[in-house]
MARFI-647287 format. One record per residue (C-alpha): residue number from 1; residue in three letters; x, z, y. Coordinates in nm, 2 decimals, padded with zeros to 4 digits. Layout:
{NUM,"ALA",{X,Z,Y}},
...
***
This chain:
{1,"MET",{02.57,-05.13,-01.97}},
{2,"GLU",{02.74,-04.82,-02.01}},
{3,"LYS",{03.09,-04.96,-01.93}},
{4,"ALA",{02.92,-05.15,-01.56}},
{5,"ILE",{02.75,-04.80,-01.51}},
{6,"LYS",{03.13,-04.61,-01.51}},
{7,"ARG",{03.29,-04.88,-01.34}},
{8,"TRP",{03.05,-04.91,-01.07}},
{9,"TRP",{02.90,-04.60,-01.03}},
{10,"PRO",{03.09,-04.50,-00.71}},
{11,"VAL",{02.95,-04.81,-00.54}},
{12,"PHE",{02.61,-04.64,-00.59}},
{13,"VAL",{02.69,-04.25,-00.57}},
{14,"LEU",{02.93,-04.28,-00.24}},
{15,"PRO",{02.72,-04.40,00.00}},
{16,"THR",{02.47,-04.12,-00.06}},
{17,"PHE",{02.72,-03.88,-00.07}},
{18,"ALA",{02.90,-03.95,00.26}},
{19,"ALA",{02.53,-03.96,00.45}},
{20,"PHE",{02.48,-03.62,00.23}},
{21,"CYS",{02.77,-03.49,00.37}},
{22,"ILE",{02.74,-03.63,00.73}},
{23,"GLY",{02.37,-03.52,00.76}},
{24,"PHE",{02.35,-03.22,00.58}},
{25,"ILE",{02.73,-03.06,00.48}},
{26,"ALA",{02.87,-03.11,00.80}},
{27,"PRO",{02.62,-02.98,01.05}},
{28,"PHE",{02.57,-02.71,00.85}},
{29,"ILE",{02.91,-02.55,00.86}},
{30,"MET",{02.92,-02.65,01.23}},
{31,"GLY",{02.60,-02.43,01.28}},
{32,"LEU",{02.74,-02.12,01.10}},
{33,"GLY",{03.06,-02.15,01.28}},
{34,"LEU",{02.83,-02.19,01.66}},
{35,"SER",{02.64,-01.87,01.54}},
{36,"PHE",{02.98,-01.69,01.60}},
{37,"CYS",{03.00,-01.86,01.93}},
{38,"ASP",{02.84,-01.84,02.29}},
{39,"PHE",{02.76,-02.19,02.37}},
{40,"THR",{02.50,-02.42,02.58}},
{41,"THR",{02.68,-02.75,02.41}},
{42,"VAL",{02.89,-02.76,02.12}},
{43,"ALA",{03.17,-02.87,02.35}},
{44,"ASP",{03.18,-02.54,02.54}},
{45,"ALA",{03.16,-02.32,02.24}},
{46,"THR",{03.34,-01.94,02.31}},
{47,"PHE",{03.37,-01.73,02.01}},
{48,"THR",{03.22,-01.39,02.02}},
{49,"GLY",{03.25,-01.28,01.70}},
{50,"ILE",{02.96,-01.08,01.54}},
{51,"ASP",{02.77,-01.01,01.92}},
{52,"ASN",{02.50,-01.27,01.83}},
{53,"TYR",{02.46,-01.13,01.47}},
{54,"VAL",{02.41,-00.81,01.65}},
{55,"LYS",{02.17,-00.90,01.93}},
{56,"ALA",{01.97,-01.08,01.64}},
{57,"PHE",{01.95,-00.77,01.42}},
{58,"SER",{01.84,-00.54,01.73}},
{59,"ASP",{01.60,-00.77,01.86}},
{60,"THR",{01.25,-00.58,01.80}},
{61,"VAL",{01.09,-00.94,01.83}},
{62,"PHE",{01.25,-01.09,01.52}},
{63,"GLN",{01.20,-00.75,01.34}},
{64,"HIS",{00.84,-00.82,01.42}},
{65,"ALA",{00.86,-01.18,01.33}},
{66,"PHE",{01.05,-01.09,00.97}},
{67,"TRP",{00.77,-00.85,00.82}},
{68,"TYR",{00.48,-01.08,00.93}},
{69,"THR",{00.60,-01.36,00.81}},
{70,"ALA",{00.69,-01.17,00.47}},
{71,"LEU",{00.34,-01.05,00.48}},
{72,"PHE",{00.25,-01.41,00.56}},
{73,"ALA",{00.45,-01.54,00.26}},
{74,"VAL",{00.34,-01.32,00.01}},
{75,"ALA",{-00.08,-01.33,00.12}},
{76,"SER",{-00.05,-01.71,00.10}},
{77,"LEU",{00.14,-01.71,-00.22}},
{78,"VAL",{-00.15,-01.51,-00.37}},
{79,"VAL",{-00.42,-01.71,-00.20}},
{80,"ILE",{-00.30,-02.09,-00.28}},
{81,"ASN",{-00.21,-01.99,-00.66}},
{82,"VAL",{-00.49,-01.81,-00.76}},
{83,"VAL",{-00.73,-02.05,-00.65}},
{84,"ALA",{-00.53,-02.40,-00.73}},
{85,"PHE",{-00.50,-02.24,-01.07}},
{86,"ALA",{-00.86,-02.18,-01.08}},
{87,"PHE",{-00.94,-02.55,-00.97}},
{88,"ALA",{-00.69,-02.65,-01.20}},
{89,"LEU",{-00.87,-02.49,-01.49}},
{90,"ALA",{-01.23,-02.62,-01.38}},
{91,"LEU",{-01.10,-02.98,-01.37}},
{92,"THR",{-00.92,-02.99,-01.67}},
{93,"LYS",{-01.28,-02.97,-01.82}},
{94,"LYS",{-01.49,-03.24,-01.95}},
{95,"LEU",{-01.68,-03.27,-01.63}},
{96,"ARG",{-01.78,-03.61,-01.48}},
{97,"GLY",{-01.62,-03.67,-01.16}},
{98,"THR",{-01.37,-03.47,-01.19}},
{99,"ASN",{-01.13,-03.76,-01.05}},
{100,"ILE",{-01.30,-03.76,-00.73}},
{101,"PHE",{-01.28,-03.38,-00.67}},
{102,"ARG",{-00.89,-03.44,-00.71}},
{103,"THR",{-00.85,-03.68,-00.47}},
{104,"VAL",{-01.07,-03.49,-00.24}},
{105,"PHE",{-00.88,-03.16,-00.28}},
{106,"PHE",{-00.54,-03.36,-00.28}},
{107,"MET",{-00.63,-03.51,00.08}},
{108,"PRO",{-00.56,-03.21,00.30}},
{109,"ASN",{-00.19,-03.24,00.20}},
{110,"LEU",{-00.12,-03.55,00.33}},
{111,"ILE",{-00.19,-03.48,00.71}},
{112,"GLY",{00.05,-03.33,00.91}},
{113,"GLY",{00.08,-02.97,01.01}},
{114,"ILE",{00.07,-03.02,01.39}},
{115,"VAL",{-00.25,-03.20,01.37}},
{116,"LEU",{-00.40,-02.96,01.08}},
{117,"GLY",{-00.30,-02.66,01.38}},
{118,"TYR",{-00.50,-02.83,01.64}},
{119,"ILE",{-00.83,-02.90,01.43}},
{120,"TRP",{-00.87,-02.56,01.29}},
{121,"GLN",{-00.77,-02.41,01.64}},
{122,"LEU",{-01.08,-02.58,01.74}},
{123,"ILE",{-01.29,-02.47,01.44}},
{124,"PHE",{-01.18,-02.11,01.48}},
{125,"ASN",{-01.24,-02.10,01.84}},
{126,"GLY",{-01.56,-02.23,01.82}},
{127,"VAL",{-01.67,-01.94,01.55}},
{128,"LEU",{-01.50,-01.67,01.77}},
{129,"ALA",{-01.68,-01.77,02.06}},
{130,"GLN",{-01.96,-01.61,01.97}},
{131,"TYR",{-01.79,-01.30,01.95}},
{132,"SER",{-01.62,-01.32,02.31}},
{133,"THR",{-01.31,-01.39,02.18}},
{134,"SER",{-01.04,-01.62,02.03}},
{135,"ILE",{-00.77,-01.69,01.77}},
{136,"ASN",{-00.49,-01.65,02.05}},
{137,"LEU",{-00.63,-01.33,02.14}},
{138,"ASN",{-00.55,-01.12,01.81}},
{139,"GLU",{-00.27,-01.16,01.58}},
{140,"TRP",{-00.46,-01.08,01.24}},
{141,"TYR",{-00.72,-01.35,01.39}},
{142,"GLY",{-00.40,-01.51,01.37}},
{143,"PHE",{-00.25,-01.42,01.04}},
{144,"ALA",{-00.60,-01.51,00.88}},
{145,"GLY",{-00.66,-01.85,01.03}},
{146,"LEU",{-00.30,-01.96,00.94}},
{147,"ILE",{-00.34,-01.84,00.56}},
{148,"ILE",{-00.68,-02.04,00.56}},
{149,"LEU",{-00.50,-02.35,00.68}},
{150,"VAL",{-00.20,-02.35,00.46}},
{151,"ALA",{-00.41,-02.23,00.21}},
{152,"TRP",{-00.65,-02.56,00.24}},
{153,"GLN",{-00.34,-02.81,00.29}},
{154,"GLN",{-00.19,-02.69,00.01}},
{155,"ILE",{-00.40,-02.54,-00.30}},
{156,"GLY",{-00.49,-02.96,-00.35}},
{157,"TYR",{-00.09,-02.97,-00.43}},
{158,"MET",{-00.01,-02.75,-00.61}},
{159,"MET",{-00.35,-02.77,-00.80}},
{160,"ILE",{-00.20,-03.15,-00.96}},
{161,"ILE",{00.12,-02.94,-01.04}},
{162,"TYR",{-00.13,-02.68,-01.26}},
{163,"ILE",{-00.34,-02.99,-01.42}},
{164,"ALA",{-00.01,-03.16,-01.52}},
{165,"GLY",{00.10,-02.79,-01.70}},
{166,"LEU",{-00.26,-02.75,-01.83}},
{167,"GLN",{-00.25,-03.12,-01.97}},
{168,"SER",{00.11,-03.01,-02.15}},
{169,"ILE",{00.00,-02.72,-02.40}},
{170,"PRO",{-00.05,-02.84,-02.72}},
{171,"GLY",{-00.44,-02.85,-02.83}},
{172,"ASP",{-00.32,-02.71,-03.19}},
{173,"VAL",{-00.18,-02.39,-03.02}},
{174,"LEU",{-00.54,-02.35,-02.81}},
{175,"GLU",{-00.74,-02.44,-03.13}},
{176,"ALA",{-00.53,-02.21,-03.35}},
{177,"ALA",{-00.61,-01.88,-03.11}},
{178,"GLU",{-00.95,-01.99,-03.13}},
{179,"ILE",{-00.97,-01.97,-03.52}},
{180,"ASP",{-00.78,-01.65,-03.48}},
{181,"GLY",{-01.07,-01.51,-03.29}},
{182,"ALA",{-00.92,-01.51,-02.97}},
{183,"GLY",{-01.19,-01.51,-02.65}},
{184,"SER",{-01.15,-01.71,-02.38}},
{185,"TRP",{-01.01,-01.46,-02.16}},
{186,"ARG",{-00.77,-01.34,-02.47}},
{187,"ARG",{-00.67,-01.78,-02.47}},
{188,"LEU",{-00.63,-01.77,-02.09}},
{189,"PHE",{-00.38,-01.46,-02.06}},
{190,"SER",{-00.20,-01.49,-02.44}},
{191,"VAL",{-00.18,-01.84,-02.47}},
{192,"THR",{-00.22,-02.05,-02.18}},
{193,"ILE",{-00.03,-01.86,-01.90}},
{194,"PRO",{00.23,-01.76,-02.07}},
{195,"MET",{00.25,-02.18,-02.15}},
{196,"MET",{00.25,-02.27,-01.80}},
{197,"MET",{00.51,-02.05,-01.66}},
{198,"PRO",{00.72,-02.39,-01.60}},
{199,"SER",{00.41,-02.48,-01.38}},
{200,"ILE",{00.37,-02.16,-01.22}},
{201,"THR",{00.76,-02.12,-01.15}},
{202,"ILE",{00.75,-02.44,-00.96}},
{203,"CYS",{00.41,-02.37,-00.78}},
{204,"MET",{00.55,-02.01,-00.65}},
{205,"PHE",{00.93,-02.15,-00.56}},
{206,"LEU",{00.73,-02.42,-00.33}},
{207,"SER",{00.44,-02.18,-00.17}},
{208,"LEU",{00.68,-01.86,-00.15}},
{209,"THR",{00.94,-02.14,00.06}},
{210,"ASN",{00.70,-02.30,00.27}},
{211,"GLY",{00.54,-01.95,00.36}},
{212,"PHE",{00.89,-01.84,00.53}},
{213,"LYS",{00.99,-02.17,00.70}},
{214,"LEU",{00.64,-02.25,00.81}},
{215,"PHE",{00.66,-02.39,01.17}},
{216,"ASP",{00.44,-02.65,01.28}},
{217,"GLN",{00.11,-02.51,01.21}},
{218,"ASN",{00.22,-02.16,01.34}},
{219,"LEU",{00.33,-02.36,01.65}},
{220,"SER",{00.00,-02.58,01.71}},
{221,"LEU",{-00.25,-02.28,01.58}},
{222,"THR",{-00.15,-01.99,01.79}},
{223,"ALA",{00.21,-02.06,01.95}},
{224,"GLY",{00.29,-01.66,01.88}},
{225,"GLU",{00.02,-01.59,02.11}},
{226,"PRO",{-00.07,-01.30,02.18}},
{227,"ALA",{00.27,-01.20,02.35}},
{228,"LYS",{00.44,-01.33,02.02}},
{229,"MET",{00.26,-01.08,01.80}},
{230,"SER",{00.15,-01.39,01.54}},
{231,"GLU",{00.52,-01.53,01.59}},
{232,"LEU",{00.66,-01.67,01.25}},
{233,"LEU",{01.03,-01.66,01.18}},
{234,"ALA",{01.08,-02.03,01.23}},
{235,"LEU",{00.88,-02.03,01.52}},
{236,"ASN",{01.10,-01.71,01.68}},
{237,"ILE",{01.43,-01.90,01.62}},
{238,"TYR",{01.30,-02.20,01.81}},
{239,"ASN",{01.16,-02.02,02.09}},
{240,"THR",{01.48,-01.80,02.06}},
{241,"PHE",{01.71,-02.13,02.07}},
{242,"TYR",{01.53,-02.30,02.35}},
{243,"GLY",{01.33,-02.05,02.55}},
{244,"ARG",{01.59,-01.79,02.61}},
{245,"THR",{01.89,-01.90,02.81}},
{246,"GLY",{02.20,-01.77,02.69}},
{247,"TRP",{02.06,-01.71,02.36}},
{248,"GLU",{02.14,-02.03,02.20}},
{249,"GLY",{02.43,-01.85,01.98}},
{250,"VAL",{02.15,-01.57,01.91}},
{251,"GLY",{01.90,-01.83,01.78}},
{252,"GLN",{02.24,-02.04,01.59}},
{253,"ALA",{02.28,-01.68,01.41}},
{254,"LYS",{01.89,-01.61,01.34}},
{255,"ALA",{01.92,-01.98,01.20}},
{256,"VAL",{02.17,-01.82,00.93}},
{257,"ILE",{02.04,-01.50,00.84}},
{258,"PHE",{01.70,-01.73,00.79}},
{259,"PHE",{01.88,-01.94,00.57}},
{260,"LEU",{02.02,-01.69,00.33}},
{261,"LEU",{01.71,-01.46,00.36}},
{262,"VAL",{01.52,-01.80,00.25}},
{263,"VAL",{01.79,-01.90,-00.09}},
{264,"ALA",{01.78,-01.52,-00.16}},
{265,"ILE",{01.41,-01.48,-00.20}},
{266,"GLY",{01.38,-01.82,-00.36}},
{267,"LEU",{01.66,-01.73,-00.62}},
{268,"ILE",{01.54,-01.43,-00.70}},
{269,"GLN",{01.15,-01.56,-00.78}},
{270,"LEU",{01.38,-01.82,-00.96}},
{271,"ARG",{01.48,-01.59,-01.19}},
{272,"ALA",{01.23,-01.33,-01.24}},
{273,"THR",{00.91,-01.63,-01.33}},
{274,"ARG",{01.21,-01.85,-01.56}},
{275,"SER",{01.29,-01.54,-01.78}},
{276,"LYS",{00.87,-01.55,-01.87}},
{277,"GLU",{00.87,-01.86,-01.95}},
{278,"VAL",{00.83,-01.99,-02.34}},
{279,"GLN",{00.90,-02.29,-02.55}},
{280,"ALA",{00.57,-02.48,-02.70}},
***
């Protein structure tokens, strides 16, 4: 078998690698080049240097979208992971019907973001109608609505990861801590959480990057209203590229900045949480 694998591995690897290069590497390099050009199509690109990046950084709407997105990503990170971890703790106890609850909590993750946005828009506007307002009339209503929507969608997914992490903790370690006199809170913070750090690393990475990359839900729930004040970074880039004539190059520059930002934040978060992981 090993000889066959060594002999035939190109047959299996090269098609996938070629598809990756054609579908990701080549468009990424082309997009990076276009961020330094003025263009409407790839055939009429004209090199303009760093002008697109200067316009991107001086765009006040883009600056607002950055801070709004950063605040949203941090808030959603905390809400999603705290609630998901609490649910995971509850559903790993010896309670009846835990499998049903796990399924119910996971189901919202199967619904598309566009559909969820429109559903929750109807719910929020129905509640806010009694106060003669709507979710599109206040940026902080939109902010709270996005937090609730994303938390409702992603908590079940993160909960499954936390449950897997909790079930991987050796029972004798928890029993030894209990015999030594550690209470439930002491065991949680001194034993359970440190040994759960691999799962926490994964969940924090997913929720943080998803918070920065959020697009579908933002588009369908608020569409950036009022006056682009509830516009997250991904939606701002989309509106710049497709909604402002002559700004395609600026939109591409924003996309490159966005990519570098998400990669940098993701790597910093991974480094910070992995340094706290312990071995069982």
